C-alpha positions as YAML, in Angstrom:
chain: A
units: angstrom
residues:
- id: 1
  name: UNK
  ca: [-87.89, 219.88, -22.52]
- id: 2
  name: UNK
  ca: [-86.05, 217.26, -25.34]
- id: 3
  name: UNK
  ca: [-86.71, 213.91, -24.99]
- id: 4
  name: UNK
  ca: [-84.04, 211.35, -25.18]
- id: 5
  name: UNK
  ca: [-84.85, 209.08, -28.85]
- id: 6
  name: UNK
  ca: [-87.03, 206.24, -27.65]
- id: 7
  name: UNK
  ca: [-84.37, 203.74, -29.24]
- id: 8
  name: UNK
  ca: [-81.90, 205.18, -26.09]
- id: 9
  name: UNK
  ca: [-84.50, 205.16, -23.75]
- id: 10
  name: UNK
  ca: [-85.86, 201.34, -24.49]
- id: 11
  name: UNK
  ca: [-82.07, 200.48, -24.46]
- id: 12
  name: UNK
  ca: [-81.87, 201.80, -20.95]
- id: 13
  name: UNK
  ca: [-85.08, 200.16, -19.37]
- id: 14
  name: UNK
  ca: [-83.61, 196.68, -21.23]
- id: 15
  name: UNK
  ca: [-80.15, 197.19, -19.49]
- id: 16
  name: UNK
  ca: [-81.71, 198.24, -16.03]
- id: 17
  name: UNK
  ca: [-83.83, 195.23, -16.43]
- id: 18
  name: UNK
  ca: [-81.19, 192.63, -17.43]
- id: 19
  name: UNK
  ca: [-79.21, 193.74, -14.68]
- id: 20
  name: UNK
  ca: [-82.18, 193.52, -12.29]
- id: 21
  name: UNK
  ca: [-83.01, 190.11, -13.34]
- id: 22
  name: UNK
  ca: [-79.52, 189.04, -12.68]
- id: 23
  name: UNK
  ca: [-79.44, 190.34, -9.22]
- id: 24
  name: UNK
  ca: [-82.75, 188.94, -8.70]
- id: 25
  name: UNK
  ca: [-81.58, 185.24, -9.42]
- id: 26
  name: UNK
  ca: [-78.67, 185.58, -7.22]
- id: 27
  name: UNK
  ca: [-80.79, 187.11, -4.34]
- id: 28
  name: UNK
  ca: [-83.20, 184.13, -4.38]
- id: 29
  name: UNK
  ca: [-80.39, 181.65, -4.95]
- id: 30
  name: UNK
  ca: [-79.26, 183.34, -1.40]
- id: 31
  name: UNK
  ca: [-75.79, 184.61, -3.03]
- id: 32
  name: UNK
  ca: [-74.65, 188.59, -2.95]
- id: 33
  name: UNK
  ca: [-75.20, 191.21, -5.44]
- id: 34
  name: UNK
  ca: [-72.73, 191.26, -8.40]
- id: 35
  name: UNK
  ca: [-69.88, 193.72, -7.03]
- id: 36
  name: UNK
  ca: [-70.40, 196.66, -9.49]
- id: 37
  name: UNK
  ca: [-67.57, 199.71, -9.63]
- id: 38
  name: UNK
  ca: [-68.52, 202.72, -9.06]
- id: 39
  name: UNK
  ca: [-68.63, 203.87, -12.43]
- id: 40
  name: UNK
  ca: [-71.20, 201.16, -13.09]
- id: 41
  name: UNK
  ca: [-73.71, 201.85, -9.80]
- id: 42
  name: UNK
  ca: [-73.56, 205.54, -11.26]
- id: 43
  name: UNK
  ca: [-74.42, 204.49, -14.58]
- id: 44
  name: UNK
  ca: [-77.38, 202.64, -13.67]
- id: 45
  name: UNK
  ca: [-78.84, 204.97, -11.30]
- id: 46
  name: UNK
  ca: [-78.51, 207.55, -14.30]
- id: 47
  name: UNK
  ca: [-80.41, 205.32, -16.53]
- id: 48
  name: UNK
  ca: [-83.37, 204.84, -14.61]
- id: 49
  name: UNK
  ca: [-83.41, 208.08, -13.04]
- id: 50
  name: UNK
  ca: [-86.57, 210.08, -14.31]
- id: 51
  name: UNK
  ca: [-85.80, 213.25, -16.61]
- id: 52
  name: UNK
  ca: [-88.30, 216.08, -15.72]
- id: 53
  name: UNK
  ca: [-88.62, 220.01, -16.16]
- id: 54
  name: UNK
  ca: [-91.57, 220.40, -13.95]
- id: 55
  name: UNK
  ca: [-93.22, 218.18, -11.41]
- id: 56
  name: UNK
  ca: [-96.03, 218.04, -9.42]
- id: 57
  name: UNK
  ca: [-96.80, 215.72, -5.85]
- id: 58
  name: UNK
  ca: [-99.14, 215.61, -3.37]
- id: 59
  name: UNK
  ca: [-97.45, 214.36, -0.03]
- id: 60
  name: UNK
  ca: [-98.92, 212.57, 3.54]
- id: 61
  name: UNK
  ca: [-96.71, 213.56, 6.34]
- id: 62
  name: UNK
  ca: [-96.73, 212.62, 9.66]
- id: 63
  name: UNK
  ca: [-94.22, 214.09, 12.04]
- id: 64
  name: UNK
  ca: [-93.10, 212.79, 15.54]
- id: 65
  name: UNK
  ca: [-91.60, 215.37, 18.15]
- id: 66
  name: UNK
  ca: [-91.72, 216.11, 22.09]
- id: 67
  name: UNK
  ca: [-93.64, 213.43, 22.41]
- id: 68
  name: UNK
  ca: [-96.62, 214.72, 19.72]
- id: 69
  name: UNK
  ca: [-97.69, 213.56, 16.44]
- id: 70
  name: UNK
  ca: [-98.73, 216.04, 13.62]
- id: 71
  name: UNK
  ca: [-100.08, 214.78, 10.32]
- id: 72
  name: UNK
  ca: [-100.60, 217.24, 7.29]
- id: 73
  name: UNK
  ca: [-100.61, 217.60, 3.67]
- id: 74
  name: UNK
  ca: [-98.49, 218.91, 1.33]
- id: 75
  name: UNK
  ca: [-99.10, 219.98, -2.39]
- id: 76
  name: UNK
  ca: [-95.20, 220.23, -4.31]
- id: 77
  name: UNK
  ca: [-94.55, 222.09, -7.32]
- id: 78
  name: UNK
  ca: [-91.26, 222.16, -8.62]
- id: 79
  name: UNK
  ca: [-89.53, 223.84, -11.76]
- id: 80
  name: UNK
  ca: [-85.66, 222.27, -12.25]
- id: 81
  name: UNK
  ca: [-83.19, 223.95, -10.66]
- id: 82
  name: UNK
  ca: [-85.17, 227.22, -10.85]
- id: 83
  name: UNK
  ca: [-88.37, 227.29, -8.14]
- id: 84
  name: UNK
  ca: [-90.17, 224.97, -5.87]
- id: 85
  name: UNK
  ca: [-93.98, 226.00, -4.25]
- id: 86
  name: UNK
  ca: [-95.24, 224.14, -1.29]
- id: 87
  name: UNK
  ca: [-98.67, 224.42, -0.16]
- id: 88
  name: UNK
  ca: [-99.16, 223.07, 3.57]
- id: 89
  name: UNK
  ca: [-102.35, 222.00, 5.09]
- id: 90
  name: UNK
  ca: [-103.55, 219.92, 8.08]
- id: 91
  name: UNK
  ca: [-105.94, 217.09, 8.22]
- id: 92
  name: UNK
  ca: [-108.78, 219.13, 7.64]
- id: 93
  name: UNK
  ca: [-107.41, 220.75, 4.52]
- id: 94
  name: UNK
  ca: [-107.17, 224.50, 5.06]
- id: 95
  name: UNK
  ca: [-103.90, 226.15, 4.28]
- id: 96
  name: UNK
  ca: [-101.64, 226.95, 6.95]
- id: 97
  name: UNK
  ca: [-98.43, 227.64, 5.19]
- id: 98
  name: UNK
  ca: [-97.23, 228.78, 1.89]
- id: 99
  name: UNK
  ca: [-93.60, 228.58, 0.78]
- id: 100
  name: UNK
  ca: [-91.32, 229.49, -2.14]
- id: 101
  name: UNK
  ca: [-88.12, 228.56, -2.82]
- id: 102
  name: UNK
  ca: [-85.70, 229.88, -5.13]
- id: 103
  name: UNK
  ca: [-81.69, 228.86, -5.34]
- id: 104
  name: UNK
  ca: [-81.07, 231.98, -3.05]
- id: 105
  name: UNK
  ca: [-84.11, 233.03, -1.34]
- id: 106
  name: UNK
  ca: [-86.53, 231.75, 0.70]
- id: 107
  name: UNK
  ca: [-90.30, 232.76, 1.03]
- id: 108
  name: UNK
  ca: [-92.28, 231.59, 4.04]
- id: 109
  name: UNK
  ca: [-96.23, 232.67, 4.61]
- id: 110
  name: UNK
  ca: [-97.33, 231.28, 8.33]
- id: 111
  name: UNK
  ca: [-101.41, 231.85, 8.24]
- id: 112
  name: UNK
  ca: [-101.89, 230.38, 11.37]
- id: 113
  name: UNK
  ca: [-104.33, 231.90, 13.56]
- id: 114
  name: UNK
  ca: [-102.25, 233.67, 16.17]
- id: 115
  name: UNK
  ca: [-99.13, 232.70, 14.40]
- id: 116
  name: UNK
  ca: [-99.48, 234.93, 10.93]
- id: 117
  name: UNK
  ca: [-95.75, 235.78, 9.91]
- id: 118
  name: UNK
  ca: [-93.67, 236.75, 6.71]
- id: 119
  name: UNK
  ca: [-90.00, 235.52, 5.90]
- id: 120
  name: UNK
  ca: [-88.14, 236.56, 3.24]
- id: 121
  name: UNK
  ca: [-84.23, 235.62, 3.86]
- id: 122
  name: UNK
  ca: [-81.70, 233.03, 2.94]
- id: 123
  name: UNK
  ca: [-81.64, 228.76, 3.69]
- id: 124
  name: UNK
  ca: [-79.73, 229.74, 6.91]
- id: 125
  name: UNK
  ca: [-83.46, 229.59, 8.82]
- id: 126
  name: UNK
  ca: [-83.96, 226.64, 7.02]
- id: 127
  name: UNK
  ca: [-80.81, 224.73, 7.88]
- id: 128
  name: UNK
  ca: [-81.30, 225.66, 11.78]
- id: 129
  name: UNK
  ca: [-85.09, 224.23, 11.49]
- id: 130
  name: UNK
  ca: [-83.88, 221.05, 9.71]
- id: 131
  name: UNK
  ca: [-80.43, 221.25, 12.64]
- id: 132
  name: UNK
  ca: [-78.35, 220.88, 8.78]
- id: 133
  name: UNK
  ca: [-77.06, 222.81, 6.47]
- id: 134
  name: UNK
  ca: [-79.85, 223.08, 3.32]
- id: 135
  name: UNK
  ca: [-79.30, 224.88, 0.24]
- id: 136
  name: UNK
  ca: [-81.78, 224.79, -2.63]
- id: 137
  name: UNK
  ca: [-80.25, 221.75, -4.65]
- id: 138
  name: UNK
  ca: [-80.68, 219.87, -1.42]
- id: 139
  name: UNK
  ca: [-84.17, 220.15, -0.96]
- id: 140
  name: UNK
  ca: [-84.96, 219.82, -4.21]
- id: 141
  name: UNK
  ca: [-83.36, 216.26, -4.19]
- id: 142
  name: UNK
  ca: [-85.32, 215.71, -0.98]
- id: 143
  name: UNK
  ca: [-88.55, 216.44, -2.53]
- id: 144
  name: UNK
  ca: [-87.34, 214.45, -5.59]
- id: 145
  name: UNK
  ca: [-86.00, 211.02, -4.58]
- id: 146
  name: UNK
  ca: [-82.56, 212.28, -5.45]
- id: 147
  name: UNK
  ca: [-79.25, 211.19, -3.56]
- id: 148
  name: UNK
  ca: [-78.44, 214.27, -1.80]
- id: 149
  name: UNK
  ca: [-75.37, 215.98, -2.65]
- id: 150
  name: UNK
  ca: [-74.13, 213.48, -4.86]
- id: 151
  name: UNK
  ca: [-71.70, 215.04, -7.09]
- id: 152
  name: UNK
  ca: [-69.38, 212.57, -8.92]
- id: 153
  name: UNK
  ca: [-67.34, 215.12, -10.46]
- id: 154
  name: UNK
  ca: [-66.20, 216.78, -7.26]
- id: 155
  name: UNK
  ca: [-66.59, 213.50, -4.94]
- id: 156
  name: UNK
  ca: [-64.58, 210.05, -4.84]
- id: 157
  name: UNK
  ca: [-65.88, 206.82, -3.62]
- id: 158
  name: UNK
  ca: [-65.62, 203.44, -3.05]
- id: 159
  name: UNK
  ca: [-68.51, 200.93, -4.12]
- id: 160
  name: UNK
  ca: [-69.81, 198.12, -1.51]
- id: 161
  name: UNK
  ca: [-72.53, 195.51, -1.55]
- id: 162
  name: UNK
  ca: [-74.65, 196.42, 1.49]
- id: 163
  name: UNK
  ca: [-77.07, 192.95, 1.97]
- id: 164
  name: UNK
  ca: [-79.14, 193.94, -1.21]
- id: 165
  name: UNK
  ca: [-78.08, 197.57, -1.77]
- id: 166
  name: UNK
  ca: [-75.04, 198.77, -3.26]
- id: 167
  name: UNK
  ca: [-72.97, 201.53, -1.14]
- id: 168
  name: UNK
  ca: [-70.94, 204.37, -2.31]
- id: 169
  name: UNK
  ca: [-68.29, 205.30, 0.27]
- id: 170
  name: UNK
  ca: [-66.65, 208.70, 0.25]
- id: 171
  name: UNK
  ca: [-62.78, 208.98, 0.07]
- id: 172
  name: UNK
  ca: [-60.79, 211.41, 1.70]
- id: 173
  name: UNK
  ca: [-58.36, 213.89, 0.14]
- id: 174
  name: UNK
  ca: [-55.22, 212.47, 0.16]
- id: 175
  name: UNK
  ca: [-53.89, 215.25, 2.70]
- id: 176
  name: UNK
  ca: [-56.41, 214.08, 5.22]
- id: 177
  name: UNK
  ca: [-55.39, 210.45, 5.07]
- id: 178
  name: UNK
  ca: [-51.77, 211.65, 5.19]
- id: 179
  name: UNK
  ca: [-52.81, 213.45, 8.53]
- id: 180
  name: UNK
  ca: [-55.08, 211.23, 10.23]
- id: 181
  name: UNK
  ca: [-53.96, 207.71, 9.22]
- id: 182
  name: UNK
  ca: [-57.02, 205.75, 7.98]
- id: 183
  name: UNK
  ca: [-57.02, 203.87, 4.92]
- id: 184
  name: UNK
  ca: [-60.96, 204.24, 3.59]
- id: 185
  name: UNK
  ca: [-60.42, 201.72, 1.21]
- id: 186
  name: UNK
  ca: [-61.36, 199.15, 4.11]
- id: 187
  name: UNK
  ca: [-64.36, 201.30, 5.42]
- id: 188
  name: UNK
  ca: [-67.73, 198.98, 5.41]
- id: 189
  name: UNK
  ca: [-71.00, 201.07, 4.74]
- id: 190
  name: UNK
  ca: [-72.07, 201.15, 8.73]
- id: 191
  name: UNK
  ca: [-68.79, 202.12, 9.66]
- id: 192
  name: UNK
  ca: [-67.90, 204.98, 12.12]
- id: 193
  name: UNK
  ca: [-64.63, 206.02, 12.65]
- id: 194
  name: UNK
  ca: [-63.18, 207.21, 16.12]
- id: 195
  name: UNK
  ca: [-59.88, 209.11, 15.51]
- id: 196
  name: UNK
  ca: [-57.85, 210.49, 18.29]
- id: 197
  name: UNK
  ca: [-55.00, 212.49, 17.68]
- id: 198
  name: UNK
  ca: [-51.95, 214.78, 19.39]
- id: 199
  name: UNK
  ca: [-53.04, 217.93, 19.83]
- id: 200
  name: UNK
  ca: [-50.29, 219.39, 17.17]
- id: 201
  name: UNK
  ca: [-51.19, 217.03, 14.63]
- id: 202
  name: UNK
  ca: [-55.12, 218.00, 15.44]
- id: 203
  name: UNK
  ca: [-54.56, 221.23, 14.94]
- id: 204
  name: UNK
  ca: [-52.46, 220.47, 12.00]
- id: 205
  name: UNK
  ca: [-55.77, 218.93, 10.49]
- id: 206
  name: UNK
  ca: [-58.14, 221.76, 11.32]
- id: 207
  name: UNK
  ca: [-56.10, 224.67, 10.10]
- id: 208
  name: UNK
  ca: [-55.14, 222.72, 6.78]
- id: 209
  name: UNK
  ca: [-58.69, 221.33, 5.94]
- id: 210
  name: UNK
  ca: [-62.39, 222.35, 5.59]
- id: 211
  name: UNK
  ca: [-65.21, 220.43, 7.80]
- id: 212
  name: UNK
  ca: [-66.52, 219.21, 4.45]
- id: 213
  name: UNK
  ca: [-63.30, 217.62, 4.02]
- id: 214
  name: UNK
  ca: [-63.93, 215.39, 7.14]
- id: 215
  name: UNK
  ca: [-66.88, 214.43, 6.46]
- id: 216
  name: UNK
  ca: [-67.70, 210.64, 4.60]
- id: 217
  name: UNK
  ca: [-70.43, 210.76, 2.27]
- id: 218
  name: UNK
  ca: [-72.59, 207.54, 1.74]
- id: 219
  name: UNK
  ca: [-75.37, 206.74, -0.67]
- id: 220
  name: UNK
  ca: [-76.91, 203.83, -0.91]
- id: 221
  name: UNK
  ca: [-78.99, 202.27, -4.48]
- id: 222
  name: UNK
  ca: [-81.17, 199.28, -4.40]
- id: 223
  name: UNK
  ca: [-79.43, 196.04, -6.02]
- id: 224
  name: UNK
  ca: [-82.60, 195.62, -8.51]
- id: 225
  name: UNK
  ca: [-83.66, 199.09, -9.23]
- id: 226
  name: UNK
  ca: [-81.04, 201.45, -8.63]
- id: 227
  name: UNK
  ca: [-83.15, 203.56, -6.45]
- id: 228
  name: UNK
  ca: [-81.69, 205.84, -4.01]
- id: 229
  name: UNK
  ca: [-82.40, 204.37, -0.75]
...
């Protein structure tokens, strides 16, 4: 991996520290964060984000589901935009599952006694298990601590101060704004929409838009470090 020149790395750190110190002083005095534009927030995030081609980590995970609590350990290795390997073990340390993810393929091996199986397919099954559509990029973002689904080249945002965080709130496409009559510039970070439309107008909306166009994406960043939260 080609490293950025040391001067630019140091400059990025100094800029982040300068912004953080300014906001730290404001918070200490009980004042809100300074308003920043979408571009400024994303620039600060890019400056602090780690650059990597390969990364490894060990995770301790506790899951509460159906009244039961399960704890396990996961060993993870990632090759950026290429592959993710995971080995999953319970508290006793004996591997019970192995997963390999590639951009278009999911490989899963279960070693659980009495429930051994092998799965090779796409991300549909993984999305059903997580109860949300998932792609390779989403899993990589989740494990790497990056904002999931953030695409500044494709999406438009408004920026807001939300307590000690900055929030980026997605903007509807113009055709959607016209159909539903909502001014997304006035949306606050925690707002939810309850839109009631006449049937004919609703049918026009469904026929002219994709499901994704009706979603409002929200991303939060720490007001001091600009880490995703």
